C-alpha positions in Angstrom: -34.4 -9.3 -8.1 -32.5 -9.3 -4.8 -32.8 -12.1 -2.2 -35.1 -9.8 -0.2 -37.5 -9.3 -3.2 -36.3 -5.8 -4.1 -35.7 -4.8 -7.7 -32.1 -4.4 -8.9 -31.1 -0.9 -9.8 -28.5 0.0 -12.5 -25.6 2.3 -12.1 -27.5 5.2 -13.7 -30.7 4.9 -11.6 -30.3 8.2 -9.8 -29.8 10.0 -13.1 -33.1 8.6 -14.4 -34.9 9.7 -11.2 -33.4 13.3 -11.7 -34.6 13.3 -15.3 -38.2 12.5 -14.3 -38.4 9.0 -15.6 -41.3 6.7 -14.9 -40.2 3.3 -13.7 -41.5 -0.3 -14.0 -40.1 -3.7 -13.1 -38.5 -5.6 -16.0 -36.5 -8.8 -15.7 -36.1 -8.2 -11.9 -34.7 -4.6 -12.5 -36.2 -1.2 -11.9 -36.2 0.3 -15.4 -37.1 3.7 -16.9 -40.2 3.2 -19.1 -40.4 6.8 -20.3 -39.2 10.3 -19.7 -41.2 12.7 -21.8 -43.4 10.1 -23.5 -43.0 6.9 -25.5 -44.2 8.4 -28.8 -41.9 11.4 -28.6 -38.9 9.2 -27.6 -39.7 6.7 -30.4 -39.9 9.5 -33.0 -36.7 11.2 -31.8 -34.9 7.9 -32.3 -36.2 7.4 -35.8 -35.6 11.1 -36.9 -32.6 12.2 -34.8 -31.1 10.2 -31.9 -32.2 8.4 -28.8 -30.2 7.4 -25.6 -31.1 4.2 -23.8 -29.8 2.8 -20.6 -29.9 -1.0 -20.9 -27.3 -1.8 -18.3 -29.7 -4.5 -16.9 -28.6 -6.8 -19.8 -26.5 -9.6 -18.6 -22.8 -10.0 -19.2 -20.7 -13.2 -19.1 -17.1 -13.9 -19.9 -15.7 -17.2 -21.3 -11.9 -17.3 -21.2 -9.1 -19.8 -21.6 -7.6 -22.1 -24.3 -10.4 -23.2 -26.5 -13.0 -20.7 -25.2 -14.4 -19.9 -28.7 -14.5 -23.6 -29.6 -16.4 -24.4 -26.4 -19.0 -21.6 -26.9 -19.4 -22.7 -30.6 -20.5 -26.1 -29.4 -23.2 -24.6 -27.2 -24.9 -21.8 -29.2 -26.6 -22.0 -32.5 -24.8 -19.6 -34.8 -21.3 -20.4 -36.1 -18.7 -18.3 -34.3 -16.2 -19.3 -36.9 -18.0 -17.1 -39.4 -16.6 -14.0 -37.6 -13.1 -12.9 -36.6 -11.8 -11.1 -33.5 -13.4 -7.7 -33.2 -16.8 -8.8 -34.5 -20.0 -9.7 -32.7 -22.7 -12.2 -33.6 -26.4 -12.7 -32.8 -26.9 -16.2 -31.6 -29.3 -18.5 -29.6 -28.9 -20.7 -26.6 -31.4 -23.6 -27.1 -32.2 -26.7 -25.1 -32.5 -30.2 -26.5 -36.2 -29.6 -27.4 -35.2 -26.9 -29.8 -36.7 -24.3 -27.5 -34.9 -21.0 -26.8 -33.3 -20.6 -23.4 -32.1 -17.2 -24.5 -30.9 -15.1 -27.4 -27.7 -13.2 -27.0 -24.8 -11.4 -28.6 -21.4 -13.1 -28.6 -18.4 -10.8 -28.9 -15.3 -12.6 -30.3 -12.4 -10.8 -28.5 -10.0 -13.7 -29.4 -10.0 -17.4 -29.7 -9.5 -17.5 -25.9 -12.0 -14.8 -24.9 -15.7 -14.6 -25.7 -17.8 -11.9 -24.2 -21.6 -12.6 -24.0 -24.6 -10.3 -23.5 -27.7 -12.4 -22.7 -31.0 -11.1 -21.4 -31.0 -10.0 -17.8 -33.4 -12.6 -16.4 -31.6 -15.5 -18.3 -28.0 -14.7 -17.5 -27.7 -17.1 -14.6 -29.1 -20.0 -16.6 -26.9 -19.3 -19.6 -23.9 -19.2 -17.4 -24.9 -22.3 -15.5 -25.3 -24.3 -18.7 -22.0 -23.1 -20.1 -20.2 -23.8 -16.8 -21.5 -27.3 -16.9 -20.3 -27.8 -20.5 -16.9 -26.4 -19.6 -16.6 -28.7 -16.6 -17.4 -31.7 -18.8 -15.5 -31.0 -21.9 -13.0 -28.1 -21.3 -12.0 -27.7 -17.7 -9.3 -25.2 -18.7 -12.1 -22.7 -19.8 -13.6 -20.4 -17.2 -17.2 -19.1 -17.5 -18.0 -16.2 -15.2 -21.1 -14.2 -14.6 -20.1 -10.5 -14.9 -23.6 -8.9 -14.8 -22.2 -5.8 -13.0 -18.9 -5.6 -14.8 -20.1 -3.1 -17.4 -23.0 -0.7 -18.1 -24.7 -0.7 -21.5 -25.7 2.6 -23.0 -27.3 2.5 -26.5 -27.1 5.5 -28.8 -29.5 4.9 -31.7 -30.7 6.9 -34.6 -29.5 8.8 -37.7 -27.3 11.2 -35.6 -25.8 8.5 -33.4 -22.4 8.8 -35.1 -22.4 12.6 -34.5 -23.0 12.1 -30.8 -20.2 9.6 -30.4 -17.8 11.8 -32.4 -18.6 14.8 -30.3 -17.6 13.0 -27.1 -14.5 11.5 -28.6 -15.6 7.9 -29.1 -14.8 5.9 -32.3 -17.5 5.5 -35.0 -15.6 4.0 -37.9 -17.0 0.5 -37.4 -18.8 -2.0 -39.6 -22.2 -3.2 -38.4 -21.7 -5.8 -35.6 -18.0 -4.8 -35.1 -16.6 -3.5 -31.8 -13.5 -1.9 -30.5 -12.0 -1.2 -27.1 -11.3 2.5 -26.7 -10.0 4.9 -24.0 -12.3 7.7 -22.8 -10.8 10.2 -20.4 -8.5 7.5 -19.1 -11.3 4.9 -18.7 -11.7 1.7 -20.9 -14.9 1.7 -23.0 -16.1 -0.9 -25.4 -17.9 0.5 -28.4 -20.1 -1.8 -30.5 -22.0 -1.2 -33.8 -25.1 -2.9 -32.4 -28.6 -2.1 -31.3 -32.2 -3.2 -31.0 -34.1 -0.4 -32.7 -33.6 -1.1 -36.4 -31.7 2.2 -36.7 -28.0 3.1 -37.2 -26.5 3.1 -33.8 -24.0 2.0 -31.2 -23.9 0.4 -27.8 -21.3 1.9 -25.4 -20.0 -0.3 -22.6 -18.1 1.5 -19.9 -17.2 0.0 -16.5 -20.2 -0.3 -14.2 -18.9 2.2 -11.7 -17.7 4.7 -14.4 -21.0 4.8 -16.3 -22.2 8.2 -14.9 -19.8 10.5 -16.7 -20.2 8.6 -20.0 -24.0 8.9 -19.8 -23.8 12.6 -18.9 -21.5 13.4 -21.9 -23.7 11.4 -24.3 -26.9 12.8 -22.9 -25.7 16.4 -23.4 -24.9 15.8 -27.1 -28.1 13.8 -27.7 -30.3 16.6 -26.3 -28.3 19.3 -28.2 -29.5 17.5 -31.4 -33.2 17.4 -30.5 -32.8 13.8 -29.5 -34.3 12.2 -26.4 -33.6 10.1 -23.4 -35.6 7.0 -24.0 -37.1 4.3 -21.9 -38.4 0.7 -22.3 -41.6 1.9 -23.9 -39.8 3.3 -27.0 -37.4 0.5 -27.0 -40.3 -2.0 -27.3 -42.2 0.0 -30.0 -39.0 0.4 -32.0 -38.1 -3.2 -31.9 -41.6 -4.3 -32.8 -41.7 -2.1 -35.9 -38.3 -3.7 -36.8 -39.7 -7.2 -36.2 -37.0 -8.0 -33.7 -38.0 -10.9 -31.3 -38.1 -10.4 -27.5 -37.4 -13.4 -25.3 -40.5 -14.3 -23.4 -42.6 -13.2 -26.3 -41.3 -14.4 -29.7 -38.6 -16.6 -28.3 -39.2 -19.1 -25.4 -38.7 -22.7 -24.4 -41.9 -23.6 -26.2 -41.0 -21.6 -29.3 -38.3 -22.6 -31.8 -36.0 -20.3 -33.8 -37.6 -21.6 -37.0 -41.0 -20.5 -35.9 -39.6 -17.1 -34.9 -37.9 -16.6 -38.3 -34.4 -16.9 -36.7 -33.2 -19.9 -38.8 -30.6 -17.5 -40.2 -28.9 -17.5 -36.8 -28.3 -21.2 -36.9 -25.0 -22.7 -38.2 -26.6 -25.7 -39.8 -23.2 -27.1 -41.0 -21.8 -27.2 -37.5 -21.5 -30.8 -36.2 -22.9 -30.0 -32.8 -24.7 -27.3 -30.7 -27.4 -27.5 -28.1 -30.7 -28.5 -29.7 -29.2 -29.4 -33.1 -30.9 -32.7 -33.6 -34.4 -31.4 -32.9 -33.8 -28.2 -35.0 -32.6 -30.2 -37.9 -35.7 -32.4 -37.6 -37.9 -29.3 -37.6 -36.1 -27.9 -40.6 -36.7 -31.1 -42.6 -40.4 -31.4 -41.5 -41.1 -27.7 -41.5 -42.5 -25.7 -38.6 -46.3 -25.8 -37.8 -46.4 -22.1 -37.3 -44.4 -19.0 -38.1 -44.1 -15.4 -36.9 -45.8 -12.7 -38.9 -46.2 -9.0 -38.3 -49.7 -7.5 -38.0 -50.7 -4.0 -39.1 -54.0 -2.8 -37.8 -56.3 -1.6 -40.6 -59.2 -0.5 -38.4 -59.1 0.9 -34.9 -57.4 -0.7 -32.0 -54.0 -1.5 -30.3 -52.9 -5.1 -30.0 -51.4 -6.8 -27.0 -49.7 -10.1 -26.4 -51.9 -13.2 -26.0 -54.8 -12.2 -28.3 -56.4 -14.7 -30.7 -55.9 -14.3 -34.4 -58.8 -15.4 -36.6 -59.4 -15.9 -40.3 -62.2 -17.5 -42.2 -64.2 -17.9 -39.0 -61.5 -20.0 -37.2 -58.6 -19.4 -34.8 -55.4 -19.4 -36.7 -52.8 -18.0 -34.3 -52.0 -15.8 -31.3 -50.3 -12.5 -30.8 -46.9 -12.5 -29.1 -46.4 -8.7 -28.9 -48.5 -5.6 -29.7 -48.2 -1.8 -29.4 -48.9 1.4 -31.2 -46.5 2.4 -34.0 -45.7 6.1 -34.0 -44.0 5.6 -37.4 -47.0 4.0 -39.1 -49.6 5.8 -37.0 -51.5 2.6 -36.3 -51.5 -0.5 -34.1 -49.0 -3.2 -34.9 -48.0 -6.6 -33.5 -46.2 -9.8 -33.9 -48.1 -13.1 -34.0 -47.6 -16.8 -34.6 -49.8 -18.1 -37.3 -50.5 -21.7 -38.2 -49.1 -22.5 -41.6 -51.9 -25.0 -42.4 -54.2 -21.9 -42.5 -52.8 -21.1 -45.9 -52.4 -17.4 -45.0 -49.7 -15.3 -46.5 -48.3 -11.8 -46.6 -51.1 -9.3 -47.4 -54.0 -11.4 -46.2 -56.6 -10.0 -43.9 -57.2 -11.4 -40.5 -58.9 -10.2 -37.3 -57.6 -10.1 -33.8 -59.9 -10.5 -30.7 -59.2 -7.4 -28.6 -61.3 -7.8 -25.5 -64.2 -9.3 -27.4 -64.0 -6.9 -30.4 -62.6 -8.1 -33.7 -59.9 -5.7 -34.9 -59.1 -6.0 -38.6 -55.4 -6.4 -39.5 -53.2 -7.2 -42.4 -50.5 -9.9 -42.3 -47.0 -8.8 -43.2 -43.5 -10.2 -43.1 -41.4 -8.3 -40.7 -39.9 -5.7 -40.6 -42.7 -3.1 -40.8 -40.2 -0.3 -41.3 -37.0 0.0 -43.2 -34.0 -1.3 -41.2 -31.2 1.2 -41.2 -28.4 -0.4 -39.4 -25.6 0.8 -41.8 
């Protein structure tokens, strides 16, 4: 959000207006929520291809001798597990073990790491890394590049066809990336996404995003795909069980509770929050994230009480309608001393009405990222 309180607008905002998008504030940005409807956009992504503008996501650049080494002492995952040309999901935690943000780290080289944090958390992630660089590696520069690149996600079974049709590379392993030339403009192409589908994220320069979007949109719509907003992005990621910062990840939620222990390099000697997270690993978390599938009638929302055996056992962190499963779904943190497990029945208090649900281990749909 700007200093005057206005919402930020991305480089493709006028195109979304022309396409008839409905907008809502998200992370300080004016974002398209839907075009033709969330269910239709969700279904198009699962069955054909969807096009998402997520340029609001943050961007930061860490450069200089020892850049990779510095970043690796800050975030949880082990950057040494990947080589140049690969990306990695990781977490920025504080000393309490809580999550400041989750982000993708792109290893360009030992001296260049490109980061994509969440929009609202970019400044804080950059601030923390700048402080670490000033203390331990003054030769390393950490810069906020929020408006350096747009981020356009092409997701779904036909995503590769779309990129091929516009002349962008597709021969990439999952979580790999390559810098390409498109009509004389540099474009970074990544085999990443947030839908649980095969797909790519295309990163042109901020001020060159329009022509790239237009070319991709033409090919998406030619394949009975859809322009997609935040509504479909949320229902897709909830089906996939992907956490959203502010819901499943937060300063008062640890990666172990959110089933993100796999994104922690436990053998690394240091990273932010390591001591507390090791303690939690040894003691075991008190609660853990489960998926919920509504077996009666109702749509879940965040902040609703989960009950079993006549007592409160947890709280929902996300909830929506699943176009794939044709029922309400959600994510919730459930107390482990409740003894509940996958397949058990619970109820969720939806405005005073108990909605029956079944516990599941996410994802609720098949993940098809390859």
